[in-house]
N, C-alpha and C positions, 0 to 999 in steps of 0.2 A: 504494500500500500504506500502511496506517495504522501508524505507529510510536508506541508509547507512550514518552514521553520519560523520561529519567533526570535527576534534578536535578543541575545543574552548579554551582550557587551555593548559599550558605546560605539566601538568600531563597527560592529555588525549593523547597529542602528544607523550609523552615519552612511554606510554603503547602501543600505536599504533606501534611505532618504535621497541619496544621489541618484539611484536608479529611478525612483518615483519622479523626481524633478526632471530627469532626462526624458522620461515618457511624457510628462506634461509639456515640456518645451517642444518635443517633436509633434505632439498633437496640434499645437498652435501652428507650427510650420506647415503641416498638411493643408490646413485651411488657407493659409497665406498663399501657398503655391497655386491652388485652384482659383484664387481670386485675382491673380496678377493679370494685367493686360497682355503680357507676353504669352500666357497660357491660352488666352482667348484667341490669339492669332495662330495657334497651331492647328493643323488639320484635325478633323473630328476623330480620326483613327488614333492620332498621337494623344489627343486629350483623353480618349477612352483608355488607352494603354497606360498612361501616367496615372489616371484616376484608379485603374485596377490595381496597379502596383502599390499606390499609397493606401488603398483600401485593404489590400491583401496582407500587407506587412503590419500586423497588429502586435502591440506590445505584450499582450497576454501570452501568445504562443512563443514569441521570441524570448521573452523573459522567463517563461516556464522552462524552455530548453536550456537556457543559460543557467538557471537555478538548479536544474537537475544534473547537468553534465559538466559544468565548469570545474576545473581542478582545484581552484583556490576559493576559500570561504568568502573573501571579499567580493570576488566576481559573482559568486552564487547569490549573495545578498543584493548586489546590483541588479541581477536578473529578477530576483523576487520583487524588487522595487518596481521594475517595469511591469511585472505581472500584476501587482496590486493596483498600479495606476490604471490599468485597462480592464480591471475586473468587471466594472459596470457594463462594459460592451459585450461581454461573452454571451449572455442570453440572446441579445439582438442579432449578433453575428450568426449564431447557430440557427435561429429562426429564418434568417435570410438564406442560409445554406440549404436548409430543409425545403424552403419554398422554391428554391431554384431547382432542386431535384424533382419536386412535384410538378413543376412546369415542364420539365423534360418528359415526364411520363405521359403528359397529355391531358 
């Protein structure tokens, strides 16, 4: 069973906060990229591709993988910080995924 750790030291808490803040900063950047005039000037296929990549790379799965497999505890807590930041999006993302499969079925 996977257990998400709770920081036991100040160092672990600090790395968790750094990961959380990194996730927050990247979320803001996602929206800024899509609202730039230069983004609007791209072809529709490039807009869709960039939007897909920004939408696909979510902090919860990236952070979870880092938290589970990073060899150093500091980096693990950074990963869990990313995971915690994006926790609220998990149900919405899975609903979107499931509805996409249902649309394929017909």
